[in-house]
Structure formats: C-alpha cells, structure tokens
N, C-alpha and C positions, 0 to 999 in steps of 0.2 A: 460602833458606827466613828469612833476615830478613826480606825483602818478606812474607813469609806472615804472620808476627809482627808486622811493623808494621800490614796489609793488618786481621789478628784485632782487633787492640789498637784500632783506628780502628772497628771494627764494634760493638766491645763499647760504646765511649764513647757512639757514636751508638744503641745500642739503651736504656743509661741515660739519656741525654737521652727517648727515648719511654715509657720505662716511668714516671719521673718526672712525666712532661705529663700522661699518661692515667692514672696514679694521683691526682694531682690533679685531673682533671675526675670522674674517678671517686667524689672523697671526696665534692666538692663537688655531684655531683647525687645522690648516696645523702643526704646532707645536706636538701637541699630535697626528696625524694620523703616521706621521713622526716617531716621537719616542716609538709609541706601534711597526708600522712596524719595526722598528731597533731591537728594542726588540725582535720580535717572530723571525728577521732572527738570530740572534745571538745565542737566544735555542734552535733552529735550528738545527745552527752549530754545539752544542756542544754537543746534542742528535745523530746528526750522527757520531758523533767522538766518544764519549761513546759507539753504536752500534757497529763502525769499531773495537775499542778497546776490544770489547768482543766476536764479532766473531772471531779476531784473536787467543784470548785466546784458542777457543771452537775447531778450528780447530787444535792446536797445541795438546790439551787434546788428541783428535779422534788420530789424527796421534801418539801420542806416545803409548796409551793403560797404563796399569795397571802401566807402568814404568815409566809416567809422573809427574815431581817433583810437588807438591803442589805449588798455583797461592803464599798463604798465606805464608808459613813456608819455601818451597823448598823441604820438605821429600817427599817422593816417595809415590806416594796417595796408589798404592796396591789396596784393598780391600774396597776402599771410591773414587776408580776412578768414577764408575756411579753414586754414589751421586754427587760429585761436577761437573760433568758432566751436571747434570739434575739440579742443583741450577744456573748453570751458563747461561744453556736453556732459565731454568726462568727470570733471571736479564734480559737477549737479550731479549727475547721475550716483557715483560714489555717494554721496553725500544725504540725496534721498534714501540709498540703501541702508546708510548706517543710521539714518534718524530712524527707519522703518524699525531699525531691530529695539533703536530704545525707545518708541513707542510701544513697542509688545513687550518691553520690560516696565513698563509704567504701569501698564495696564494691567500686567499678574501682580506688581506690589501694590494694587489699589483693595485686595484685598489681603487681608491677615495670613502671616505663615499659620499651618497650621500646629508647628509648633508654639506658636504664639496665643491663640486659639487654646491648645490643650494649657497651659501655663493659666491661664487665666479663670480657664473652667476649675484647674484645681486652686490656685487661690478663693474662689469663691466659695467649694466645698471646703474649705480649710478654716475661710472665716466664718463658715455658719457654725463649724464644730468646735471652734473655740468660743464663740458667744455661748453656746451651748454648755457648754465645760462652764464657761466661768459660773453662769447662774445655777447652773450643779453645784457649784462648791458654794456658793452662795447659800441655797436652798440647806445644804448640809451644814453648815457652820451655824445655820441660825435654828437647824432643830436639833444641832448639840448646846447651842447657847442655852436653848429651851427644855433642857431634857433636866429632869429634880436634881437638885442640888448644884447646880451650874447656875448661879445668878448672871445675870448681862449687865457689865458694865457699863454698857456703849449707852449713852445717851444722843436723841437726835433735836433739833430744834424746831419741828414741828410733832414730835412724840408727846401728846399729854402727859401729865406727869402721874395720872393716875394707873399710865397703863403698868401693868407685872411685867413679870421681868421676861417672861413667855412672851407676852404682846409686844415688848420694846425689839426684842430679840427681830422677833419675825419682821416688823415695821423698818429695824436698820439693815436688815438685809434685804429685803423691796428697795429702800433709797440705794442702798449699793448696787443692787441688777440695773435699777432705772439711770443712775450717773454710769454703769458700765456703758451700758447701753446708747447713751447721750455718747458720749465721746467713740461708738462704735459708728455709729451714725454721721459724727462728723466728719471721722475717719474716709468713711464711705464716698460721701460728698468730695472729700477731697483730692479722695483718687482717683476718682471718675474726672473731676472738673483738670485735675491736672494734664492727664491723660484727652482730654478736649484740646484743654490749652496748648497741648505741644502737636497735638494734630490741625488745628485750626491757625496758627502760627508758624506754620512751616519748620515745624522743631525749633524756633528759637526759642518759647519758653517751657521746660526743660520740667517746671514741678512749681508745688502750689503748697504753702505752710500754713499753719496756725501757731504764732508766738505771740505768749504775752497779749491773747483776747485782737490780735489784730491776723488778718489775712496779708502773705508777704510770697510773691511773685517771684520764680527763679528760674538765672539761665546760666548757661556756661562759666561765669564770672561771678557767679555766686548773686544775692536779693536784686531786686531791680530795687533802685532807690534815684531819686524819684519817678515817679509811675507818670507815664505818658498818658494824654486823652484817652488815646487810642487801646494804651493797653488797660486803665480803667475800665473801657468802653468794653474790650473784650471779656476783660474778668468777671463784671457785671452781666456778662452774658451766659459766660461760658457753667458760673455757677448755677444759674436759673436752667441751663437745659441740663448741668449733670443731677440737678436737685429732682426734676420731675423725669428724666430718665428712669432714677431707682423709684421714686412712689409710681412709675408704671411697673416695671421691673417687680416688683414687691407685690402685684396682681391687683393692686388699686384703681379704678379706673381713671384717666382724666378723660372729663371734656373736651377742650380745648386749652393751646398752651399759646397767649398774646405775649409777641417778640416786639419790643416798639423803637423806641428812641435810639441806643447805645446801636444798633447794627448800622446806623446814618454816620458814626464817627466811626465806622473802620476803611480802611484800603479796600481798593476794588480787588484783592487778590485774595484777603484776609476776609471781604465781604462774601465771593465766591466758592470758599471752604465753607464759611457758614452755612450757606446756601443747601449746600451738596448736604452736608449732615440733618440740616431740617430735615431734607429727602428723604436721607437714611431713618432718622427717626421716626417718621410715620408708619413705621411698623410696630413702633410701640406705643406712639401716640396717635390717637386718630385723627388728630384737626392742630394745625400749628396756623395758627395767625397771625401775617407779619406786617406791621404797620409800619410804613417809610414814605421819605422822600420819592423813591423809585429808581432810584443809580442800578442798584442789583437788580430789578425788575426789568430795565432797559436793558439790560447787557444778559438774564439768562431769565426769558420770558418763560421757557421751557420746564423747567424747574417749578412752575406753581400752577396749581390744578384750577383755581378759579381768582381773577384779578379785579376789584373795584376801584375805579380811580375818583379821588375825590376833588371836584372843581367847586369853584367859587363862582354862583353865575349872578352876577347883578339885578337880573331881572326878578330873581325870586328869592326868597327868604330865605337865610341858609347855607351849608353847601350841599351840592348834588352829588350821585350817586351811579356814575356809567360804566355798566362792565366793558371790559376789554380783550383782547384777544389774550388766549393763557395754552400752555401745554405744548406740547411738541408740534411741529406744523405739521401738515397730510399733504401729499400729494398724490394726485389722480392720474392714473397709467391705464390708457384705453386701448386695450390692444386691435389691430389691424390686420389681423392673421384673413378674418373673414374675408375682407375688401381685396386681399391680395389674390386670396384661392379663388376669387369669382372672376377677378379680371385677367389672371391665369388663363382657366377655362374658358373665357371669352374670347 
C-alpha cells in the first residue's frame, strides 16, 4: 500500500505541473484573443465614425451645390464642386470598404478560436483528473494510517475523543478532501469570474484573485485599489454569473437566475456586453430575470424574450405590471408578383 501511495503522490505532482502549464497557456491565449477582438472592435468603430463624417459632408455639398464652401479653406467651390465631390466619394468608398473588412474580422473574432477552445477543454479535463488524484491519495493515506500497527497521530477539532486510530484517520482524510474541494471550488469560481470580467470590461480587468480573505481585481498595472462603484458592481454581478454557470455546468438544474441592481450601475457599453453574455448563458440557465430601471432595455430590446414594465398608477393601489414589446422586430413582406403577371397579361 505504501508503494501505491507513493505512485499516487507522483501522479498528483505530475498532474499539478500539467495543470499549471495548461492554465498558463490558456491565460495567454485568452488574453491574446480578447486583446485582438478589442482592437478589431475599436478600429471598426473608428471606421464607422469616419464613414459617417464623410457621408455627412457629401450630403451637405450635394445639397448646397456649387455655392458650397470648401471643407478645407472655406471658400466657395464654384467650378471645383464636382472635383471635391468626387474626391469625397472616393474617400468614403475606401473607408466603407476597409470598414467592411474590419466588420468581418470583428464578427470572426466573436467566437473563440479552435485552439483556445481546445485549451479550455484540456484544462477542464486536467482539473477533474487532479481532483480525482487528490482524493485517491488522501484515501490511500487514510487506509495506510488505519492499517494494523500504524496509529494515527492526527486529530481534528470535530473528531470525538472516543474515535479509535482507524476512525480518526478516516475522518482526517475526509476533512482534507473537503478542504481540497473547497479550495478547488473557489479556484473554479475565480477562474470563470476572471474570464467573464475580462470579457465584460473589454479587456481592462484581467484577473481576479483571493488573498487574505479578500477578493482582488487586477488590470495591467496590478491590483485595482480603490475600486470604483462601477467595478464593484461589475465584480458582484460577474461572480454571481460565474457561480450560476458552474452550478449549471455541473448538471444541476437552475430554475431561474435573478439579476438586479448592479446592472444599472454599469456604463452603457459594459451593460450591453452583460446583456449579450446573459443571452449566451441561456444555453445553460433556462431563465434569467433582469430587474432594471430600463436603460439597457431601451437600447437593446431585441435581447429580451419578454418585458414587463412596472408602473406606479396613482388611481390604484401598488405598482402595475404592463407587458411591453420585446425580442427582434418583425417585417412583413408581401409579394406582388401575381398582380404584376395579371396586369402584364391584360
């Protein structure tokens, strides 16, 4: 049995090394993907703004005609009107073309690359194997301590004084397994919360750690201190989502997940990312209930399946719930082909 224990210990050490290596590679790959996606999104917005600006100039020049002022010097264009219009159109078309490429690039980067997904799958498998190996080692150690002629010297505060050496060894092993599982659960929540934080903050917050009984958020410059109200709200919301996602991934069915006040303390862009993430989590969590003052709802009603507006009507007692339009809009298209054929034949 001692040989089996040594073998389990060696296997556990090898798994820990593999987990550390894969987690490091996963973190680097995740940061690269998020940074590249953020760069593509920023560049796309810049091209959109430039195209909108050029389009506005074109419309003004077209409306004013030859009496329009030059965009550069302010003089009346007169005979140069068509030439300036042509140059602006060429610039606008070039910007639109480049923007279309960046839009495709940004859409392509919305999904995680295959290499990153493979690293995530391997990390999950290795962490599961690590937990199994840790439990196996503790059970082997308990059996070895309980063997005849090997009294256990370990004691635990919760162990009754009447326990014999064998029972005390088992209780001690189970206590270590429980402590290891708690640490593992905390690390899983921290890891998933850090990924959500990085995604929701647009790559600004890169990690979440637990030190001295406190949760710490980090960016490229180190630990964020003091935390802003928005970061506190985002942290509280993210850890709630991470815990719910892990519970659902473990096979437990969640009836619904309520999301309340923190979402209203976020800025518009972060709130939009949160709503997109909540929409994606519906694959794991059947129902997400968002209680909000409505800023995110007004901006993106298509992300909600059902909306209830709470109104305080003075003519009745208490608030009123009123259904409001939600979901993507519908456009009705009617074909006139048959009518055209009838008119042509007549």
